[in-house]
C-alpha positions as CSV (number, residue, x, y, z in Angstrom):
1,M,110.4,116.0,115.4
2,S,113.3,115.5,113.0
3,K,113.1,115.8,109.2
4,E,113.4,112.0,108.9
5,E,110.4,111.4,111.2
6,E,108.3,113.9,109.3
7,S,109.0,112.2,105.9
8,T,108.5,108.6,107.2
9,P,104.9,107.6,106.4
10,A,102.7,105.9,109.0
11,I,101.8,102.5,107.5
12,P,98.6,100.8,108.7
13,A,98.7,97.1,109.3
14,E,95.9,94.7,110.5
15,V,96.6,92.0,113.1
16,I,95.6,88.7,111.5
17,Q,97.0,86.2,114.0
18,L,98.4,86.2,117.5
19,L,101.4,83.8,117.6
20,G,102.3,83.9,121.3
21,R,104.1,85.7,124.1
22,T,107.8,86.4,124.2
23,G,110.2,88.5,126.2
24,V,111.8,87.8,129.5
25,T,108.6,88.2,131.4
26,G,106.1,87.6,128.6
27,E,105.3,91.3,128.1
28,I,105.7,91.1,124.3
29,T,103.2,89.6,121.9
30,Q,104.3,88.2,118.6
31,V,101.7,88.8,115.8
32,R,101.3,88.4,112.1
33,V,100.1,91.6,110.4
34,K,98.9,92.4,106.9
35,I,100.1,95.7,105.4
36,L,97.0,97.7,104.3
37,D,98.7,100.6,102.5
38,G,101.9,101.7,100.8
39,R,104.3,99.9,98.5
40,D,104.1,96.7,100.5
41,R,100.3,96.5,100.5
42,G,99.1,92.9,101.0
43,R,102.5,91.7,102.5
44,V,102.3,89.7,105.7
45,L,104.9,90.3,108.4
46,T,105.7,88.9,111.8
47,R,106.1,91.7,114.3
48,N,106.5,92.1,118.1
49,V,104.0,94.3,119.9
50,K,104.2,95.7,123.4
51,G,100.9,96.3,125.2
52,P,97.4,94.9,124.7
53,V,96.6,93.7,121.2
54,R,94.0,91.4,119.6
55,E,93.0,90.1,116.2
56,G,91.5,92.8,114.0
57,D,93.4,95.6,115.6
58,I,95.1,98.2,113.3
59,L,98.7,98.9,114.1
60,I,100.6,101.9,112.7
61,L,104.1,100.9,111.6
62,R,106.9,103.3,111.0
63,E,108.6,100.9,108.5
64,T,107.9,97.5,106.9
65,E,111.5,96.3,106.2
66,R,112.2,94.6,109.5
67,E,110.6,91.4,110.6
68,A,110.6,89.8,114.0
69,R,112.6,86.6,114.6
70,K,110.5,83.5,114.9
71,M,109.9,82.3,118.4
72,R,111.7,79.3,119.6
73,R,109.5,76.3,120.5
74,R,110.3,74.7,123.8
C-alpha cells in the first residue's frame, strides 16, 4: 500500500436510488448515493457501480470529487 492510499479516508455512502444499467454489456449499474461522513456529508452524487447493488446498501468510496456522467436516454 502506498502512502497516498493510507492517507485517503474511506468514505461511506448510502445507495438511495438505482438509475439504470450501463456499459457495453450492461454490467455497470448507475446509482445515486448520499455521502454519510466526511467534509461532503449529505451531498448526493451519481456513481457507477460494478457488481450487485440495491437501495440501502452502503458503499465505501475512495473519493467524492468525481461524479459519473448521466446516462443517455434512447
